[in-house]
All heavy atoms as an XYZ file, in Angstrom:
997
protein
N      -0.646     22.953     17.812
C      -1.569     24.059     18.020
C      -0.768     25.350     18.063
O       0.279     25.410     18.724
C      -2.334     23.865     19.338
C      -3.191     25.035     19.807
C      -4.426     25.169     18.917
C      -3.601     24.818     21.249
N      -1.263     26.341     17.361
C      -0.732     27.697     17.484
C      -1.801     28.498     18.211
O      -2.942     28.578     17.744
C      -0.443     28.334     16.107
C       0.600     27.525     15.335
C       0.017     29.780     16.289
C       0.801     28.008     13.904
N      -1.448     29.054     19.344
C      -2.381     29.845     20.137
C      -1.924     31.291     20.123
O      -0.774     31.588     20.471
C      -2.430     29.318     21.574
C      -3.253     30.139     22.552
C      -4.717     30.183     22.111
C      -3.125     29.574     23.945
N      -2.828     32.184     19.718
C      -2.503     33.606     19.669
C      -3.408     34.357     20.628
O      -4.620     34.155     20.615
C      -2.711     34.143     18.244
C      -1.897     33.422     17.207
S      -2.016     34.126     15.552
C      -3.743     33.991     15.226
N      -2.812     35.212     21.443
C      -3.571     36.072     22.347
C      -3.301     37.507     21.935
O      -2.182     38.002     22.093
C      -3.151     35.819     23.794
C      -3.972     36.634     24.786
O      -4.804     37.466     24.365
O      -3.777     36.440     25.999
N      -4.308     38.150     21.371
C      -4.158     39.509     20.872
C      -4.694     40.487     21.905
O      -5.867     40.874     21.879
C      -4.888     39.680     19.536
C      -4.186     39.118     18.309
C      -4.203     37.607     18.304
C      -4.818     39.651     17.052
N      -3.834     40.868     22.829
C      -4.187     41.811     23.876
C      -3.210     42.968     23.855
O      -2.803     43.435     22.795
N      -2.798     43.441     25.040
C      -1.816     44.517     25.147
C      -0.542     44.135     24.402
O       0.059     44.938     23.707
C      -1.502     44.810     26.626
O      -2.722     45.131     27.284
C      -0.529     45.950     26.763
N      -0.169     42.881     24.550
C       0.886     42.282     23.729
C       0.217     41.188     22.904
O      -0.807     40.642     23.304
C       1.982     41.685     24.596
N       0.769     40.906     21.754
C       0.310     39.758     20.980
C       1.295     38.639     21.264
O       2.489     38.763     20.969
C       0.277     40.086     19.475
O      -0.710     41.096     19.258
C      -0.058     38.851     18.651
N       0.786     37.583     21.896
C       1.646     36.438     22.183
C       1.223     35.280     21.299
O       0.039     35.067     21.060
C       1.576     36.024     23.668
O       0.232     35.706     24.006
C       2.076     37.143     24.564
N       2.204     34.576     20.809
C       1.961     33.416     19.958
C       2.690     32.246     20.599
O       3.900     32.314     20.830
C       2.451     33.670     18.523
C       1.722     34.883     17.940
C       2.248     32.422     17.662
C       2.263     35.375     16.635
N       1.936     31.208     20.909
C       2.488     30.028     21.580
C       2.274     28.814     20.699
O       1.265     28.715     20.012
C       1.790     29.791     22.924
C       1.620     31.028     23.784
C       2.906     31.709     24.179
O       3.964     31.054     24.152
O       2.862     32.900     24.507
N       3.211     27.875     20.739
C       3.100     26.641     19.968
C       3.140     25.478     20.954
O       4.032     25.403     21.805
C       4.229     26.517     18.924
C       4.084     25.230     18.121
C       4.252     27.741     18.003
N       2.146     24.585     20.830
C       2.004     23.436     21.724
C       1.851     22.196     20.860
O       1.130     22.213     19.859
C       0.760     23.607     22.634
C       0.571     22.421     23.550
C       0.857     24.902     23.434
N       2.529     21.093     21.243
C       2.420     19.869     20.447
C       1.244     19.009     20.912
O       0.537     19.363     21.853
C       3.739     19.089     20.442
C       4.065     18.419     21.762
O       3.233     18.404     22.683
O       5.193     17.891     21.874
N       1.034     17.883     20.246
C      -0.096     16.996     20.559
C      -0.077     16.483     21.993
O      -1.105     16.168     22.554
C      -0.126     15.810     19.600
C      -0.588     16.167     18.222
C      -0.898     14.901     17.430
N      -1.239     15.217     16.070
C      -2.473     15.525     15.664
N      -3.443     15.559     16.527
N      -2.700     15.800     14.400
N       1.091     16.395     22.575
C       1.207     15.930     23.947
C       1.086     17.048     24.974
O       1.426     16.879     26.126
N       0.622     18.208     24.543
C       0.466     19.402     25.396
C       1.793     19.949     25.902
O       1.847     20.602     26.941
C      -0.479     19.116     26.572
O      -1.750     18.770     26.096
N       2.854     19.687     25.171
C       4.161     20.231     25.531
C       4.324     21.599     24.893
O       4.130     21.758     23.686
C       5.290     19.303     25.035
O       5.109     18.012     25.624
C       6.657     19.849     25.404
N       4.665     22.582     25.711
C       4.913     23.933     25.220
C       6.236     23.933     24.468
O       7.270     23.575     25.005
C       4.958     24.911     26.396
C       5.355     26.303     26.015
C       4.471     27.128     25.338
C       6.612     26.808     26.332
C       4.831     28.422     24.989
C       6.975     28.092     25.986
C       6.073     28.892     25.313
O       6.435     30.172     24.953
N       6.191     24.332     23.192
C       7.394     24.312     22.353
C       8.074     25.673     22.258
O       9.243     25.753     21.902
C       7.037     23.811     20.953
C       6.429     22.414     20.890
C       6.053     22.062     19.466
C       7.373     21.378     21.488
N       7.342     26.749     22.550
C       7.912     28.092     22.467
C       6.937     29.050     21.823
O       5.778     28.712     21.588
N       7.408     30.261     21.541
C       6.504     31.237     20.954
C       7.175     32.546     20.608
O       8.404     32.631     20.503
N       6.346     33.576     20.445
C       6.781     34.920     20.074
C       5.979     35.932     20.891
O       4.829     35.671     21.225
C       6.499     35.234     18.616
S       7.013     34.032     17.414
N       6.568     37.086     21.146
C       5.854     38.193     21.775
C       6.062     39.428     20.904
O       7.200     39.760     20.548
C       6.359     38.467     23.202
C       6.187     37.220     24.068
C       5.617     39.664     23.804
C       6.785     37.345     25.457
N       4.948     40.075     20.574
C       4.946     41.217     19.667
C       4.106     42.316     20.327
O       3.144     41.994     21.032
C       4.285     40.815     18.330
C       4.951     39.569     17.754
C       4.291     41.959     17.324
C       4.042     38.765     16.876
N       4.383     43.600     20.088
C       3.487     44.627     20.620
C       2.057     44.392     20.125
O       1.839     44.019     18.975
C       4.053     45.934     20.051
C       5.482     45.625     19.766
C       5.513     44.173     19.359
N       1.099     44.609     21.007
C      -0.304     44.421     20.644
C      -0.792     45.473     19.663
O      -0.132     46.502     19.437
N      -1.961     45.230     19.109
C      -2.544     46.132     18.113
C      -2.731     47.529     18.698
O      -2.282     48.519     18.127
C      -3.891     45.576     17.600
C      -4.558     46.550     16.650
C      -3.696     44.231     16.942
N      -3.401     47.611     19.825
C      -3.647     48.930     20.439
C      -2.349     49.557     20.941
O      -2.185     50.777     20.874
C      -4.655     48.807     21.560
C      -6.028     48.447     21.057
C      -7.104     48.963     21.983
N      -8.407     48.545     21.503
C      -9.140     49.217     20.635
N      -8.707     50.355     20.150
N     -10.315     48.763     20.250
N      -1.434     48.758     21.442
C      -0.136     49.273     21.892
C       0.599     49.907     20.717
O       1.141     51.010     20.828
C       0.707     48.145     22.508
O      -0.024     47.565     23.593
C       2.043     48.651     22.998
N       0.585     49.233     19.579
C       1.225     49.776     18.369
C       0.525     51.054     17.917
O       1.181     52.047     17.561
C       1.188     48.744     17.242
O       1.945     47.626     17.582
N      -0.796     51.025     17.917
C      -1.562     52.196     17.493
C      -1.330     53.371     18.442
O      -1.145     54.507     17.998
C      -3.045     51.839     17.416
C      -3.981     52.886     16.861
C      -3.571     53.318     15.461
C      -5.406     52.341     16.846
N      -1.313     53.108     19.740
C      -1.051     54.173     20.722
C       0.343     54.762     20.536
O       0.526     55.979     20.629
C      -1.203     53.647     22.149
C      -2.650     53.345     22.518
O      -3.556     53.773     21.779
O      -2.857     52.657     23.541
N       1.328     53.914     20.274
C       2.688     54.405     20.042
C       2.730     55.287     18.795
O       3.371     56.342     18.797
C       3.650     53.234     19.903
N       2.031     54.860     17.754
C       2.011     55.624     16.511
C       1.398     57.006     16.721
O       1.966     58.021     16.311
C       1.242     54.846     15.437
C       1.143     55.471     14.056
C       2.527     55.585     13.425
C       0.220     54.644     13.174
N       0.249     57.055     17.379
C      -0.442     58.342     17.538
C       0.242     59.240     18.562
O       0.170     60.460     18.446
C      -1.921     58.136     17.907
O      -2.017     57.378     19.107
C      -2.661     57.432     16.793
N       0.918     58.661     19.547
C       1.581     59.504     20.548
C       2.921     60.028     20.050
O       3.400     61.050     20.535
C       1.766     58.738     21.860
O       2.713     57.714     21.716
N       3.529     59.364     19.092
C       4.853     59.781     18.618
C       4.813     60.527     17.288
O       5.807     61.101     16.881
C       5.771     58.581     18.521
C       6.013     57.994     19.899
C       7.048     56.926     19.861
N       7.206     56.376     21.186
C       8.285     56.549     21.926
N       9.291     57.251     21.471
N       8.361     56.010     23.110
N       3.691     60.466     16.600
C       3.545     61.209     15.343
C       2.461     62.262     15.580
O       1.272     61.954     15.545
C       3.172     60.272     14.205
N       2.877     63.475     15.853
C       1.980     64.531     16.319
C       0.788     64.791     15.396
O      -0.279     65.195     15.853
C       2.775     65.819     16.514
N       0.934     64.549     14.120
C      -0.130     64.862     13.176
C      -1.131     63.719     12.982
O      -2.111     63.883     12.257
C       0.469     65.248     11.818
C       1.357     66.474     11.873
C       0.602     67.707     12.343
O      -0.490     67.996     11.882
N       1.180     68.431     13.286
N      -0.899     62.565     13.613
C      -1.797     61.428     13.421
C      -2.807     61.351     14.564
O      -2.435     61.353     15.729
C      -1.006     60.122     13.322
C      -0.064     60.021     12.120
C       0.671     58.693     12.151
C      -0.835     60.192     10.818
N      -4.091     61.257     14.210
C      -5.140     61.235     15.232
C      -5.325     59.840     15.829
O      -4.908     58.842     15.241
C      -6.392     61.629     14.443
C      -6.144     61.063     13.073
C      -4.651     61.240     12.852
N      -5.980     59.771     16.964
C      -6.406     58.487     17.513
C      -7.551     57.949     16.668
O      -8.375     58.722     16.176
N      -7.611     56.652     16.463
C      -8.676     56.057     15.650
C      -9.246     54.829     16.353
O      -8.626     54.274     17.264
C      -8.178     55.649     14.243
C      -7.093     54.564     14.342
C      -7.693     56.864     13.470
C      -6.752     53.910     13.009
N     -10.434     54.420     15.912
C     -11.045     53.176     16.389
C     -10.640     52.042     15.459
O     -10.327     52.251     14.290
C     -12.571     53.306     16.380
C     -13.101     54.301     17.382
C     -14.617     54.221     17.481
N     -15.244     53.915     16.209
C     -16.010     54.751     15.515
N     -16.252     55.948     15.957
N     -16.542     54.379     14.370
N     -10.709     50.834     15.979
C     -10.387     49.658     15.166
C     -11.623     49.206     14.399
O     -12.206     48.170     14.680
C      -9.860     48.517     16.049
C      -8.520     48.756     16.711
C      -8.146     47.570     17.579
C      -7.446     49.034     15.685
N     -12.041     50.008     13.445
C     -13.164     49.667     12.581
C     -12.653     48.986     11.321
O     -11.480     49.108     10.963
C     -13.951     50.918     12.179
C     -14.694     51.543     13.349
O     -15.027     50.806     14.299
O     -14.922     52.761     13.311
N     -13.569     48.331     10.634
C     -13.233     47.647      9.383
C     -12.806     48.673      8.328
O     -13.549     49.600      8.036
C     -14.447     46.871      8.890
C     -14.205     46.113      7.613
C     -15.459     45.333      7.188
N     -15.159     44.442      6.115
C     -14.659     43.223      6.247
N     -14.424     42.754      7.444
N     -14.403     42.469      5.202
N     -11.601     48.495      7.768
C     -11.199     49.412      6.693
C     -12.010     49.138      5.427
O     -12.373     47.994      5.155
C      -9.719     49.084      6.464
C      -9.429     47.848      7.229
C     -10.587     47.533      8.104
N     -12.305     50.180      4.695
C     -13.049     50.011      3.459
C     -12.271     49.229      2.419
O     -12.809     48.374      1.734
N     -10.992     49.512      2.322
C     -10.102     48.829      1.391
C      -8.682     48.931      1.902
O      -8.418     49.613      2.867
C     -10.215     49.406     -0.018
C     -10.757     50.788     -0.134
C     -10.897     51.326     -1.510
N      -9.826     50.875     -2.387
C      -9.624     51.306     -3.590
N     -10.418     52.200     -4.083
N      -8.648     50.870     -4.331
N      -7.785     48.232      1.255
C      -6.395     48.239      1.701
C      -5.770     49.613      1.468
O      -5.055     50.135      2.307
C      -5.562     47.147      0.979
C      -4.090     47.249      1.347
C      -6.088     45.764      1.332
N      -6.057     50.202      0.331
C      -5.488     51.511     -0.007
C      -6.446     52.592      0.474
O      -7.524     52.786     -0.096
C      -5.249     51.631     -1.524
C      -4.299     50.531     -1.983
C      -4.711     53.017     -1.869
C      -4.170     50.419     -3.479
N      -6.050     53.276      1.550
C      -6.886     54.333      2.107
C      -6.818     55.604      1.283
O      -5.841     55.841      0.569
N      -7.853     56.435      1.419
C      -7.920     57.692      0.665
C      -7.702     58.916      1.547
O      -7.618     60.027      1.052
C      -9.297     57.816     -0.019
C      -9.580     56.730     -1.020
C      -8.736     56.889     -2.248
C      -9.148     55.858     -3.291
N      -8.352     55.954     -4.485
N      -7.645     58.703      2.883
C      -7.374     59.810      3.802
C      -6.563     59.254      4.970
O      -6.337     58.045      5.068
C      -8.681     60.475      4.266
C      -9.614     59.489      4.936
O      -9.235     58.798      5.882
N     -10.849     59.411      4.454
N      -6.125     60.119      5.852
C      -5.232     59.702      6.933
C      -5.843     58.613      7.800
O      -5.207     57.595      8.079
C      -4.850     60.917      7.801
O      -4.202     61.884      6.964
C      -3.919     60.521      8.933
N      -7.081     58.794      8.240
C      -7.724     57.813      9.119
C      -7.876     56.473      8.410
O      -7.570     55.414      8.979
C      -9.082     58.341      9.635
C      -9.860     57.251     10.356
C      -8.869     59.541     10.559
N      -8.333     56.498      7.148
C      -8.470     55.241      6.397
C      -7.117     54.554      6.195
O      -7.016     53.330      6.283
C      -9.122     55.490      5.035
C     -10.596     55.818      5.143
O     -11.183     55.603      6.227
O     -11.163     56.287      4.136
N      -6.077     55.329      5.943
C      -4.732     54.766      5.758
C      -4.223     54.137      7.052
O      -3.640     53.051      7.038
C      -3.763     55.840      5.282
S      -4.050     56.398      3.586
N      -4.458     54.810      8.178
C      -4.038     54.264      9.465
C      -4.812     52.990      9.790
O      -4.226     51.997     10.214
C      -4.261     55.293     10.575
C      -3.331     56.477     10.520
S      -3.763     57.737     11.733
C      -3.457     56.857     13.275
N      -6.115     53.042      9.591
C      -6.956     51.873      9.887
C      -6.552     50.687      9.018
O      -6.407     49.565      9.504
C      -8.421     52.233      9.671
C      -9.381     51.170     10.135
C     -10.808     51.674     10.153
N     -10.984     52.627     11.227
C     -11.581     53.818     11.098
N     -12.058     54.195      9.925
N     -11.709     54.617     12.128
N      -6.348     50.926      7.743
C      -5.925     49.867      6.838
C      -4.560     49.320      7.248
O      -4.353     48.105      7.296
C      -5.862     50.402      5.406
O      -5.331     49.434      4.551
N      -3.645     50.212      7.570
C      -2.300     49.786      7.953
C      -2.291     48.935      9.205
O      -1.644     47.885      9.248
N      -3.026     49.360     10.225
C      -2.997     48.618     11.486
C      -3.747     47.302     11.359
O      -3.302     46.272     11.867
C      -3.521     49.474     12.671
C      -3.055     48.894     14.017
C      -5.025     49.625     12.671
C      -1.623     49.089     14.328
N      -4.880     47.275     10.655
C      -5.691     46.054     10.571
C      -5.068     45.049      9.599
O      -4.805     43.909      9.968
C      -7.115     46.393     10.145
C      -7.809     47.400     11.058
S      -8.145     46.759     12.683
C      -9.699     46.001     12.388
N      -4.843     45.482      8.356
C      -4.264     44.570      7.367
C      -2.794     44.269      7.669
O      -2.314     43.165      7.428
C      -4.399     45.127      5.957
C      -5.803     45.035      5.408
C      -6.558     46.181      5.186
C      -6.373     43.803      5.112
C      -7.850     46.100      4.682
C      -7.667     43.710      4.614
C      -8.396     44.862      4.396
O      -9.667     44.771      3.904
N      -2.082     45.263      8.207
C      -0.679     45.045      8.553
C      -0.520     44.007      9.653
O       0.347     43.126      9.572
N      -1.361     44.092     10.679
C      -1.296     43.101     11.758
C      -1.701     41.723     11.241
O      -1.060     40.717     11.563
C      -2.196     43.524     12.938
O      -1.771     44.805     13.411
C      -2.133     42.509     14.069
N      -2.753     41.664     10.428
C      -3.187     40.381      9.865
C      -2.071     39.767      9.010
O      -1.798     38.569      9.108
C      -4.454     40.560      9.034
N      -1.411     40.580      8.204
C      -0.323     40.080      7.360
C       0.855     39.602      8.204
O       1.488     38.582      7.890
C       0.127     41.168      6.385
N       1.141     40.314      9.297
C       2.210     39.890     10.189
C       1.878     38.529     10.801
O       2.717     37.631     10.828
C       2.406     40.914     11.306
C       3.426     40.482     12.346
S       3.369     41.469     13.851
C       1.704     41.202     14.421
N       0.633     38.363     11.269
C       0.228     37.082     11.847
C       0.307     35.965     10.810
O       0.806     34.875     11.098
C      -1.175     37.178     12.437
C      -1.315     38.081     13.667
C      -2.783     38.206     14.062
C      -0.470     37.589     14.817
N      -0.184     36.229      9.605
C      -0.099     35.229      8.541
C       1.359     34.855      8.261
O       1.690     33.676      8.073
C      -0.756     35.742      7.257
C      -2.271     35.643      7.278
O      -2.805     34.730      7.949
O      -2.924     36.466      6.607
N       2.227     35.848      8.244
C       3.645     35.582      7.991
C       4.274     34.732      9.080
O       5.037     33.800      8.797
N       3.955     35.026     10.323
C       4.502     34.230     11.427
C       3.935     32.814     11.388
O       4.666     31.842     11.593
C       4.243     34.918     12.782
C       5.131     36.154     12.876
C       4.492     33.958     13.942
C       4.938     36.979     14.110
N       2.637     32.689     11.113
C       2.022     31.360     11.000
C       2.722     30.558      9.908
O       3.052     29.384     10.099
C       0.513     31.475     10.735
C      -0.203     32.003     11.979
C      -0.077     30.134     10.290
C      -1.627     32.468     11.730
N       2.959     31.178      8.763
C       3.648     30.486      7.673
C       5.058     30.049      8.082
O       5.504     28.951      7.738
C       3.727     31.375      6.429
C       2.364     31.595      5.781
O       1.411     30.853      6.119
O       2.247     32.515      4.958
N       5.759     30.884      8.824
C       7.107     30.531      9.271
C       7.079     29.408     10.302
O       7.942     28.534     10.290
C       7.825     31.762      9.818
C       8.194     32.734      8.719
C       8.710     34.044      9.289
N       8.898     35.007      8.228
C      10.073     35.323      7.701
N      11.175     34.743      8.127
N      10.152     36.217      6.743
N       6.079     29.432     11.176
C       5.933     28.334     12.145
C       5.637     27.038     11.400
O       6.222     25.990     11.694
C       4.835     28.646     13.186
C       5.291     29.798     14.102
C       4.484     27.404     14.000
C       4.207     30.338     15.016
N       4.743     27.085     10.414
C       4.449     25.898      9.599
C       5.722     25.350      8.962
O       5.898     24.146      8.835
C       3.436     26.240      8.511
C       2.028     26.174      8.962
C       1.074     26.052      7.772
N      -0.262     25.893      8.280
C      -1.184     26.836      8.274
N      -0.926     28.016      7.742
N      -2.379     26.603      8.774
N       6.609     26.253      8.552
C       7.866     25.833      7.939
C       8.757     25.050      8.890
O       9.611     24.284      8.453
N       8.566     25.224     10.188
C       9.342     24.479     11.177
C       8.725     23.110     11.484
O       9.329     22.317     12.197
C       9.486     25.308     12.457
C      10.328     26.556     12.238
C      10.619     27.327     13.510
O      10.532     26.728     14.614
O      10.939     28.519     13.404
N       7.516     22.872     10.938
C       6.824     21.595     11.143
C       6.312     21.058      9.812
O       5.098     20.922      9.610
C       5.647     21.767     12.123
C       6.064     22.241     13.474
C       6.051     23.592     13.788
C       6.486     21.341     14.431
C       6.437     24.035     15.042
C       6.880     21.777     15.691
C       6.857     23.128     15.990
N       7.206     20.759      8.867
C       6.756     20.332      7.534
C       5.891     19.072      7.608
O       6.193     18.139      8.336
C       8.051     20.071      6.777
C       9.141     20.067      7.773
C       8.648     20.725      9.014
N       4.782     19.114      6.879
C       3.891     17.963      6.797
C       2.946     17.806      7.972
O       2.101     16.917      7.957
N       3.058     18.649      8.992
C       2.188     18.546     10.167
C       0.984     19.476     10.000
O       1.113     20.583      9.482
C       2.926     18.955     11.446
C       4.155     18.159     11.734
C       3.818     16.863     12.403
C       5.108     16.143     12.767
N       4.918     14.902     13.386
N      -0.163     18.996     10.441
C      -1.362     19.837     10.436
C      -1.350     20.686     11.695
O      -1.221     20.169     12.804
C      -2.625     18.986     10.402
C      -3.888     19.819     10.359
C      -5.154     18.968     10.362
O      -5.052     17.735     10.478
O      -6.226     19.561     10.255
N      -1.451     21.995     11.540
C      -1.457     22.908     12.671
C      -2.813     23.584     12.780
O      -3.325     24.121     11.798
C      -0.362     23.966     12.512
C       1.073     23.456     12.463
C       2.030     24.590     12.182
C       1.440     22.772     13.775
N      -3.375     23.551     13.967
C      -4.624     24.254     14.241
C      -4.260     25.589     14.871
O      -3.315     25.674     15.660
C      -5.508     23.440     15.174
C      -5.881     22.110     14.604
N      -6.899     21.957     13.694
C      -5.344     20.886     14.788
C      -6.975     20.684     13.352
N      -6.046     20.004     14.001
N      -5.028     26.619     14.545
C      -4.724     27.958     15.027
C      -5.935     28.485     15.773
O      -7.060     28.483     15.245
C      -4.373     28.901     13.862
C      -3.295     28.273     12.983
C      -3.929     30.252     14.390
C      -3.191     28.894     11.619
N      -5.708     28.949     17.002
C      -6.766     29.496     17.846
C      -6.331     30.877     18.301
O      -5.173     31.080     18.674
C      -7.035     28.600     19.074
C      -8.112     29.200     19.958
C      -7.417     27.194     18.640
N      -7.266     31.825     18.281
C      -6.977     33.187     18.731
C      -7.960     33.591     19.811
O      -9.135     33.198     19.791
C      -7.060     34.164     17.565
N      -7.470     34.377     20.741
C      -8.291     34.943     21.798
C      -7.754     36.334     22.098
O      -6.770     36.761     21.512
C      -8.281     34.024     23.052
O      -9.300     34.439     23.955
C      -6.933     34.010     23.727
N      -8.390     37.038     22.995
C      -7.917     38.367     23.378
C      -8.768     39.474     22.798
O      -9.506     39.282     21.832
N      -8.657     40.640     23.399
C      -9.515     41.773     23.064
C      -9.451     42.264     21.626
O     -10.448     42.732     21.081
N      -8.303     42.155     20.988
C      -8.177     42.629     19.604
C      -8.417     41.533     18.572
O      -8.545     41.822     17.380
C      -6.795     43.238     19.375
O      -6.621     44.387     20.167
N      -8.497     40.292     19.009
C      -8.635     39.169     18.071
C      -9.846     39.286     17.144
O      -9.703     39.074     15.940
C      -8.656     37.844     18.823
N     -11.045     39.631     17.646
C     -12.180     39.668     16.714
C     -12.050     40.735     15.630
O     -12.656     40.625     14.573
C     -13.390     39.938     17.613
C     -12.841     40.516     18.855
C     -11.457     39.953     19.010
N     -11.246     41.746     15.879
C     -11.043     42.797     14.888
C     -10.053     42.375     13.809
O     -10.147     42.819     12.669
C     -10.525     44.079     15.556
C     -11.448     44.651     16.590
C     -11.184     44.478     17.934
C     -12.581     45.336     16.215
C     -12.033     44.990     18.893
C     -13.440     45.855     17.163
C     -13.162     45.672     18.505
N      -9.081     41.535     14.161
C      -7.959     41.237     13.275
C      -8.087     39.916     12.534
O      -7.798     39.840     11.339
C      -6.628     41.255     14.070
C      -6.413     42.615     14.749
C      -5.455     40.886     13.177
C      -6.297     43.791     13.791
N      -8.509     38.828     13.213
C      -8.437     37.496     12.591
C      -9.278     37.386     11.323
O      -8.949     36.600     10.436
C      -8.792     36.354     13.573
C      -7.790     36.299     14.706
C     -10.198     36.465     14.087
N     -10.334     38.193     11.195
C     -11.147     38.119      9.971
C     -10.394     38.629      8.739
O     -10.798     38.366      7.617
C     -12.459     38.867     10.158
C     -12.326     40.321     10.486
C     -13.685     40.911     10.815
C     -13.549     42.237     11.519
N     -14.814     42.663     12.079
N      -9.278     39.323      8.953
C      -8.475     39.802      7.836
C      -7.309     38.870      7.513
O      -6.584     39.101      6.548
C      -7.948     41.213      8.113
C      -9.041     42.225      8.267
C      -9.335     42.763      9.506
C      -9.802     42.619      7.183
C     -10.345     43.680      9.658
C     -10.824     43.541      7.321
C     -11.100     44.074      8.561
N      -7.101     37.858      8.343
C      -6.019     36.898      8.104
C      -6.411     35.927      6.997
O      -7.587     35.600      6.834
C      -5.705     36.120      9.380
S      -4.951     37.119     10.672
N      -5.444     35.470      6.254
C      -5.690     34.501      5.177
C      -5.715     33.072      5.691
O      -6.263     32.194      5.043
C      -4.643     34.672      4.087
C      -4.820     36.003      3.377
C      -3.857     36.169      2.248
N      -4.197     37.388      1.517
C      -3.423     37.947      0.631
N      -2.264     37.407      0.334
N      -3.800     39.040      0.016
N      -5.114     32.829      6.850
C      -5.141     31.511      7.462
C      -6.476     31.296      8.172
O      -7.111     32.253      8.627
C      -4.013     31.375      8.487
C      -2.677     31.184      7.830
O      -2.351     30.087      7.409
N      -1.895     32.255      7.721
N      -6.869     30.031      8.281
C      -8.080     29.692      9.021
C      -7.748     29.743     10.506
O      -6.916     28.975     10.989
C      -8.576     28.303      8.634
C      -9.831     27.901      9.351
C     -10.245     26.501      8.982
C     -11.420     26.075      9.853
N     -11.656     24.646      9.769
N      -8.383     30.676     11.215
C      -8.117     30.868     12.639
C      -9.442     30.798     13.387
O     -10.391     31.507     13.057
C      -7.438     32.228     12.904
C      -6.117     32.317     12.133
C      -7.244     32.454     14.390
C      -5.481     33.688     12.155
N      -9.500     29.942     14.384
C     -10.680     29.835     15.231
C     -10.573     30.881     16.329
O      -9.596     30.889     17.086
C     -10.780     28.436     15.843
C     -11.859     28.242     16.891
C     -13.247     28.327     16.245
C     -11.681     26.924     17.608
N     -11.559     31.764     16.424
C     -11.587     32.771     17.488
C     -12.388     32.216     18.654
O     -13.517     31.760     18.483
C     -12.206     34.075     16.978
C     -12.541     35.044     18.084
C     -11.534     35.558     18.897
C     -13.836     35.442     18.318
C     -11.828     36.444     19.919
C     -14.141     36.325     19.334
C     -13.136     36.825     20.127
O     -13.437     37.698     21.142
N     -11.803     32.219     19.846
C     -12.474     31.731     21.050
C     -12.421     32.818     22.114
O     -11.398     33.021     22.766
C     -11.817     30.453     21.551
C     -12.610     29.774     22.649
O     -13.410     30.456     23.337
O     -12.428     28.564     22.838
N     -13.537     33.510     22.273
C     -13.634     34.629     23.209
C     -13.423     34.194     24.657
O     -12.897     34.944     25.468
C     -15.017     35.282     23.051
C     -15.263     36.455     23.935
C     -16.650     37.031     23.678
C     -16.909     38.232     24.551
N     -18.214     38.833     24.264
N     -13.828     32.982     25.009
C     -13.805     32.539     26.404
C     -12.681     31.551     26.715
O     -12.753     30.838     27.713
C     -15.165     31.912     26.775
O     -15.389     30.777     25.935
C     -16.302     32.913     26.622
N     -11.657     31.500     25.901
C     -10.591     30.519     26.089
C      -9.934     30.630     27.468
O      -9.684     29.619     28.125
C      -9.543     30.648     24.985
C      -8.459     29.588     24.976
C      -9.062     28.203     24.753
C      -7.436     29.893     23.905
N      -9.660     31.835     27.915
C      -9.028     32.014     29.222
C      -9.908     31.429     30.325
O      -9.425     30.708     31.207
C      -8.738     33.489     29.495
C      -8.187     33.799     30.889
C      -6.837     33.133     31.101
C      -8.101     35.293     31.101
N     -11.197     31.735     30.289
C     -12.110     31.223     31.320
C     -12.184     29.692     31.276
O     -12.237     29.039     32.316
C     -13.510     31.819     31.147
C     -13.581     33.289     31.473
S     -13.183     33.566     33.208
C     -11.917     34.761     33.071
N     -12.173     29.138     30.074
C     -12.184     27.673     29.945
C     -10.922     27.068     30.573
O     -10.983     26.049     31.247
C     -12.276     27.260     28.476
C     -13.601     27.554     27.845
C     -13.555     27.242     26.355
C     -14.838     27.641     25.672
N     -14.742     27.472     24.216
N      -9.797     27.698     30.354
C      -8.555     27.211     30.920
C      -8.535     27.319     32.439
O      -8.108     26.389     33.135
N      -9.015     28.441     32.957
C      -9.071     28.604     34.410
C     -10.027     27.587     35.036
O      -9.753     27.042     36.105
C      -9.493     30.033     34.771
C      -8.461     31.121     34.464
C      -9.057     32.497     34.710
C      -7.197     30.919     35.275
N     -11.140     27.329     34.365
C     -12.091     26.328     34.863
C     -11.454     24.936     34.871
O     -11.616     24.173     35.828
C     -13.356     26.337     34.030
C     -14.388     25.354     34.492
C     -14.791     24.228     33.855
C     -15.138     25.399     35.707
N     -15.742     23.561     34.591
C     -15.980     24.262     35.734
C     -15.173     26.287     36.788
C     -16.839     23.984     36.782
C     -16.047     26.008     37.824
C     -16.859     24.875     37.826
N     -10.713     24.610     33.838
C     -10.038     23.297     33.769
C      -9.013     23.166     34.896
O      -8.916     22.106     35.529
C      -9.362     23.120     32.409
N      -8.271     24.227     35.177
C      -7.297     24.212     36.278
C      -8.022     24.047     37.612
O      -7.604     23.242     38.463
C      -6.427     25.482     36.268
C      -5.520     25.493     35.039
C      -5.612     25.603     37.548
C      -4.838     26.814     34.790
N      -9.104     24.773     37.791
C      -9.892     24.667     39.028
C     -10.396     23.239     39.234
O     -10.247     22.678     40.320
C     -11.073     25.647     38.974
C     -12.052     25.461     40.092
C     -11.777     25.965     41.367
C     -13.251     24.785     39.891
C     -12.678     25.786     42.400
C     -14.157     24.602     40.911
C     -13.868     25.100     42.167
O     -14.766     24.919     43.199
N     -10.971     22.650     38.185
C     -11.500     21.290     38.301
C     -10.395     20.283     38.592
O     -10.592     19.345     39.363
C     -12.255     20.922     37.023
C     -13.586     21.638     36.898
C     -14.288     21.318     35.619
C     -14.765     19.893     35.649
N     -15.576     19.535     34.470
N      -9.234     20.460     37.984
C      -8.108     19.547     38.198
C      -7.624     19.602     39.640
O      -7.142     18.616     40.185
C      -6.976     19.897     37.238
C      -5.830     18.912     37.305
C      -4.794     19.173     36.259
N      -5.346     18.847     34.954
C      -4.753     19.105     33.817
N      -3.597     19.723     33.791
N      -5.309     18.790     32.671
N      -7.728     20.780     40.256
C      -7.255     20.949     41.628
C      -8.305     20.661     42.689
O      -8.014     20.826     43.868
C      -6.686     22.352     41.811
C      -5.384     22.541     41.086
O      -4.479     21.726     41.238
N      -5.303     23.560     40.273
N      -9.472     20.259     42.286
C     -10.539     19.941     43.254
C     -10.250     18.643     43.962
O      -9.773     17.696     43.470
C     -11.887     19.831     42.530
C     -12.470     21.174     42.234
C     -12.910     21.914     43.491
O     -13.620     21.381     44.323
N     -12.447     23.142     43.628
């Protein structure tokens, strides 16, 4: 399983069939990257994470939106492909959660299941186990 949490940071975790944590990656989150870009480049405005019309933008806002949305999706696809390379012949399921996930995973080329309530499900499972 590859689990991605797209929040303030984007964390990617890999877990095997026996629920053993194998490791992962930590990357600046989508909004964190966007905030850094707009705060450090004086001429770039703040933007919303809306669907870009196309990959090649025609104005500054469209170019920024395309870059952050498609760029993040391409980065995730690239990391997923590299993780797959470490597990040749194994079927890997990919799950995403977090505040930025619904904006980004639809642009990824890999099949990614978005689960909005994954954290709550995990906390509930921990609670039930400790009852």
